[in-house]
N, C-alpha and C positions, 0 to 999 in steps of 0.2 A: 201865449201859452194858454191851453185849454185847462179848466179846473178838473176835468175828469180824465183819467188815464185808461180806464177799463182794466187796468192790471189787477184790480182787487175783486173783480167780478167772480172768480173762482173760490173766494173765502180766504185767500192768502193775501200777505202783504209783506213789505220789506222793512226790517229794522234798519236804523242808522248804522252803516257798516256792510250792509248787503245780505245778511241772513234772512231767507224767506221763511216765514212762520205763519200759522193759521191765525185768523183774526181773533180768536179766543184765547190766544197765548197769554201766559201770566204777565209778561211785559206790557202786551197791548191793554189788558185789563187795567193794569196800574197806571200807565200814562194816559189811557182814555178817561179813567176816574180823575186823574190830575187835571185833564182838560176840562171835565165837567166842573170840578172844583173852581178852576179859573173863570169859568163862565158865570158861576154864582158869585164870585168875588167881584167880577165886572158889574154884575147886576147890583151888588151892594154898593159898589163905587158909584154907580149912577144915581143911587137913592140918597147917599150920604151928603150932608150939607157941610159939616165941619172939615175946614181945609186939612188939618193935620191928619185926620182919618184918611181923607181922600189920598193924600200923599203916600201915606204908609200903604194903602190898598194898592196903589199903583206899583210900588216896589215889590209887593207880594206877587202881583200879577206877572211881572217879569221874571221874578225868581221861580215861579211856578212853571213857565216856559223853559227856563234853564233846567229845572229838575225833570221836566218831561222829556227834554232832549237827552239828558243823561241816563234815563231809565230806557228810552228807545234805543240806545247805542249798544250794539252787540259786542263791542271791545275789539273788533277785527281790523279796523284801519287806523293805524296810529297816526295818521296825517290829520285826522279830524281834531280840530281844536274847540272842544266844547266848553261852554261856561259851566261852572260847577257851584255847588253849595258849599260855603266855608263856615267855620266856626264863627266868624264875624257875622254872618247872615243870621245864625242862631242867637247870637248874642243880641243883634238888633231886635229880634222878636221879643226876647226876654226882657229887654229894656223897655220896649213899648207896653208890654204886658204889665210890668211893674209900675210904669208911669200911669197907666189907666187904673190898674187895680188900687193904687194908693188913694184914688178919689172915691172909690166905691165903698158902700156900706159892707160890713163883714156878713158873709152868708152864714145864715143859721139853719137853713133848710134847703133841700133840693128846690130848684125852680123849673117850671115848665117852659118849654121853648115856645114862648108866645109873648103877647103884650103890644107889639107894635109890628107892622109889616117888615120894616128893615131889620129889626131885632131878630124876628122869626127867620128871615133870610140868612142872617148870620148863623142861627142854629142849624138850618139846612146845610150851609157850607161846612160847618163844623162836622156834621155826620158824614158828609162826603169826604172830607178830609180824613176822618177816622177809617172809612172804607179804603182810601188810598194807602193809609198806613197798613191796614191789614193785606192788601194786595202786595205791598212791598215785602211783607213778612213771607208771603207765599213764594215770591221769586227767591227769597233767601233760603227756602227749603230745598232749592235745587242748584243754587249758585251764590256766589258771594256778592254782597251789595256793599255800597258806601254807607256806613252806619250814619253819617251826618244826614243823609237823606231822610232816614228814619226819625231821628231827633228833629229835624226841621219840621216834619209833618206833625209831629207830636206837639211841639210848641206852636205851631200854626192853629192847630185845632183849640188850644188854651186861649190863644189871642182871640180867635172868633168868639169864644164863650165870653170873655171880658168885654169884647167890643160890643156884643149884644146887650149885656148889662148896662155899659156906658150909654148906649143909645136910649134905653129906657130911662136912665137917670137924667140924661140930657133933655129928654122931653117930659120930665116930671111924671113918668108912668111907673107905678110900682110893679115889681116883678110878681108874677103869679107863682105862689108857693105850691108845691106838691101837697096834696090833701091824702094822708095815709089811710083814710077810712074806707 
């Protein structure tokens, strides 16, 4: 099978289920951003040394594929059996956030997204995650969404923030605080 189909050469593509849409459709913007996020998470995974972080990032990457397929689905073919995001998936992220956050010093100021290459990549992924969240809200303006998808992205951005802080702490690098002057 060839990697190129030439079907998208006209600026249109097909959602899961068959609907033809333009490539700047809100669903494509959203799952394209989730794909971008997944690539950044993969880059963080490749940089991370700590096995527990790697294992969790691997789970996240798979969940992002699941989420992207759900958002790419037009809802028209009931025979498609897509994986979905569950409350348990959200709970797992919350547990991981709590586990990491319990080891971190209390934040007393905003911190700049910097300090170490891998921590900075976490912040980049966090901002891409926030964009995916905004894109999902844009979809919601025209059609209903699974609210768990929104919650999942919201928690994932929080996880990426605490992961960045954890990486700095593990490497004994102080966070760079925002200077308000």
